[in-house]
N, C-alpha and C positions, 0 to 999 in steps of 0.2 A: 472471476472470469479467467484470470491468467492461468489458474490451476487446471481448468477443464479444457483449455484451448487445444491441447494435443489430441484429445478424443474427438472434439468437434472437427478438427482438421481432417481426421481420418474419415468421418462421416461425409464431410463436404467433398473430399477427393473422390470418394466412392459414389458420389451423386445421390446420397441418401438424405432426403429432407428431414429436418428436425425442428422442433419447437424450442425457442430460446426465450427464457424469462429473465429479465434483468431488473433489479431494484433501481428505480430512478429517483425516488424521493422517500424520506422517512420523517417521522415526527415522534416526539416523546421517547419512550424507552424501547425503540425498535431494536431487534436483535442483530440485524445486519446493516451495513452501510451501503450507500449508493454504489452500484457497480457489481455487487454480489449477483451471481447468476446460477441458474439451473437450466438444464436442457434435457429434453426427452427425445430419444432417437430410436433406432431400429429395435424391434422386439420389446418395445416399452422400456428400454434401458434408460436409467436416470443418472445424470452426473451433476454434481454441484448442489447448492442449497441457497435458498433465499430467506429462510426464517428460522433455521435450526429445527424444523420439524412441525411448526404450528400450522402452516398453510400449504405445505408441499403437496398434500393429496389433491387439493383444489387446483393448484398450479399444474399438476400432472395432467388433469383433465383439460385445462385451458390450453396447454401446449399441444395436446392431441387435436383439439378443435381448430386451432389456428393453422396447423399443418393441413388439415382436411379442407378448410375453407380458403386458405391462402391469404387471409386477412389478419393483420395485427390487431391486438386489443390492449387497452389500458385498464387495469383493474387496481382498486385500492382495498386493502384488508386492514381492519382495525378490531378493537374489542367491542363485543356486543353485550351490553347489560340486559337487553330485552329478551334475547334468545340465547340461553346457555349452550345450545347445540349449534349455534351459527359458526361457520368457519371464520376464524379470526385469530388474533394474537393474544395469548393468555397474559402476556407481560403488560398489556394496556397501551402499547404503542400503535403505530400505524405505518404501513408500507404501501407504496404505489409501485406496481410492476408493469413494465411493457413486455408483452408476450407476443413474439413475432415468428413467422415461419422463415427458415433460412434454407435457400437452395442456391445453386450456381446461377439460376436465372434471376431470383429476387435480390441477391446480394453478391454481385460479381466481384466485389473487392474484398470479400472475406478472407480468401487465401493469402492475399498480400498483407493484410493486417495481422493475421495469425503468424506469418513468417517474420514480420517486423518484431512482434512481441517476443517470439522465440529467440531472435537474434539480439534482443536488447536495444533495438532501435525505437526511438520515441514516435508515437502516433496517437492521435485523438480520433475517436469515432463519434460523429455527430448523428443522432437519430431523432427524427420527428416523433414526438409522443402525443401531441394534441394540436388541434387547429385545422384550418382548411387545407394545409399541405397533406401529402400522403402519409398516413400514420405508418411508421416502420421504415420510411425511406432513410437511407444512410449516406453519409459523406465522410470519407476517410481523409484525414489531414496530417501530413508529415511536415517537418520544417521547410521542405523545399518542393513539395508536390501535393496534388490533391487528386482524389479518385471518387467518382460517384456524383450524385446531385440530390438536393432536397426539393428541387423544383425551380422556382424563379431564380434568375441569375443574381439579383440583388440579395436574396436570402443566402445563397451560397457564399457570396463575397463577405457578408457580415459574419456568418458563422465561421468561415475560415479564419478570419482575423481573431475572433474570440477563442477559437479552438487552439490556435498557436499560443495565445496568451495563457490559456489554461494548461497547455502542455509544458510551458516553461516552469509553471508552479507545481506540476504534478497533480492538478486539481480535477475534480469530477463533480458535476452538478447540472442543474437545469438553467437554461437561459430562455428569454422571451423576446419575440420579434414581431414586427408588423409583417404583412404578407409578402413584402418585397425587401425585407431586411431592415426595416425602420427600427430604431431603438425605442420600442414601446412594449408594453406587457399585456396586450389585449387580444393577441391573435394566435401566433404560432409558438408552441413550446418545443424546445429542442434539448435533448439530453446529451451533454458532452462528457464522454468517457475517456479519460486520459490514461494511456499506457506509457508512463515514463519508465526509464530503466530502473531496476531495483535500486534502492538506496544502498550506500556502501557502509560496511562496518570494518574499521581498521583496528586490528588487535596487535598491540606491540608487546613483545615478550614471549618467547617460545617456551612456555612452561605448561605444566599439566592443567592449570586453571585456564590458560589460553585455549587449549584444545576443547574444553567444555564450553567456554564462551563462544568459540567459533561454531560449535555444533548447534547451540541454541540460537545463535544469530542467523545461521543458515535456515533453521526451522522457521524463524520469524520472517523470512523473506529477504534478508540482507545478502548482498554480494560481499563475501568475507575475504579480507586480505590479512595474512599474518606476517609480521615483519620482526626480524631480530638480526643483530649484527653477528651472531655466532652460527656459522654454517653447520656445525655438528648437531645443533638443536633445531634449526629452521629447515626442516625437510618436509616435502609433501606427504611422505608416509606417516609422519607424526600428526599431520593436520589434514585428514582426508576431506573434511567438510569445508575447507577454505578453497576459494576459486583460485587463489594464487598464494604462494609462500615466497617472501622476498628476503634475501640476505643483504642487509644494508644497515648502516647506522640509522636508528629510527627517525631522528630529527632531519637527517639528510633526505631520507625517503619521503617524509611528509612534505618537506619543502618543494619537492619535485612532483607531487601528485595533486590532483584536483579534489576539493571537498565542496559541499554545498550545504544548504540549510537542512538537509535530511541525513547527512553523514553522522555516523556514530563512531567515536574514537575512544577505545578502551586501552589505557596504559597500565599494563600489568607487570612491568619490569621491577618496580619498587627498588630501583638503584639510581642514586642521584646522577651519576655520570650519563645515564641514559634518559631518565624521565624529566630532569630539569630542562635541558635544551629542547626536548620533545614537546613538553607542555608549553614552553615559551613560544614555540612555533604554533602549536595547536590553538592557544588562546588568542592568537592574532588573526584567526581565519574563521570562515563560516562553518558551523557544525550544529547539529541538533543536540548532541550530548557529548560531553568530555568527562570521562571518569578515570580515576587513578587509584590503583590498589595500594594498600599499605596500612600499617598501624597508625594510631593517632599520633604517636611520637614521630613516625616517618612523615605523616601529613604536616605536622607543625614545622619540622625541619625543611620540608619541601616548600612550604609557603614562605619561609624566611628567605630561602635561596631565590625564589621567583620574585619576591619583592626587591631583593638586591639586584636582580637582573633587569629591573625597571618596570615590571608589570604593575598595573594599577589595581586598587581594590575592586573596581568595577569589572575588570577583566578576570580577576581571580574568583569573582562571584559565580562565574560560569562553571567552575570546576566542581565536580561531584566527587568528593574525597573525604573519608574513605568511601570507596565505590560500593554501590548497591544499597538495598533496603535492609532494615534490621529484621532478618528472618531467623537468626540464630544459626545461619549456614556454617558448615564446617568442611564438607567434602568439596572438591572442585565442581562437581555437578550441582550441588546445592548453592555454591557461590555464584555459579552461572545463572541459576534461577533468580537469585537475588539481584544480580546485575540487570538481567532481562526485565524483571519486574520494575526496577527503577526507570529503565528506558521507556517502557510502555506507559508508566504513570506520568513521566515528564511529557511524553508525546501527546497524551490525551487530557492532561490536567487532573489526573487521579490523585487522591490523597495518600494512597498506600495503606489506609486504615482498613480493618476487616469490614466487610459489607454489613455484618450484623451490628456494627457500631455506627453506621451511617444511615441517613434517610434520603428520600428523593429517588430520582431515576437511577437505575443501575447502569443503563447505557445513555449517558447524557447526550444532548444534541451536539453534533460536531460542527 
């Protein structure tokens, strides 16, 4: 959804109705996660994707129908063994989509949500997907304000509380309520879509490998910062894919910046005077991934220094070093792919093994 919002905002500002299909639930080996979206706008223009191509044709028609009727629809697509020509997912998974019309009249808060996402301000959009409440009704929830309504006041209150909780976690998914917000699972289903600010990637060491890592980090959706104590190397021109380039001692910069459970820290300095105090700081704070570049000899020396600095074996177990997966990478770009592969594998619990050597679902349930 985040990627197609600029186009949707243009249609919305021009008062052009469009049909918006959003993945609200998946099972088994579904190709896209909840929150993935596709829209059909003026001149049958299509942006986004909900299945990687399997059901987009059917969704295109549904989007046109909801714009014409003005009524949202909930549709589920799965694999059909009985009818080889049925519209469904060839991967064997199942996705449930909410397809709804969007206009300035049906969704007056859309522009404010899109602006918040563009500016990196957190917001959760709650949308009714099933039950006696109006299907497609939306409620936008920020940390300090609310816009829109799902119907009964009690439902709005309960959903607002849950939406702020999901926003703090950056989580997206379905919640169930009674008709007036009661905590039960038999009446109203609401999809909570959290737009948390992009996760951060902190790259330390202004070297050619850092430029490649910053490039692939930006491609993966991270807000990239490059930091190095040497002003001659740490320049925006050398790192055009970084949101910011900081000239400071790495450990001092990290000590003064925020990290959370989604933050990725890549230490590419492989110089003890930089990386030992930096890793000592990094391993004491929240982060999704902490990786350090260097040879095995450098790694062993680094571990000894960190143990001498008082870090425990448990803290050191968080360190991914030498950084990256074993791809045989040599060039900076190949090493960046290796690092990115390890980050993705750690995030989703992947093994890093070739898919030809594994069994089961390719896209496991998240």
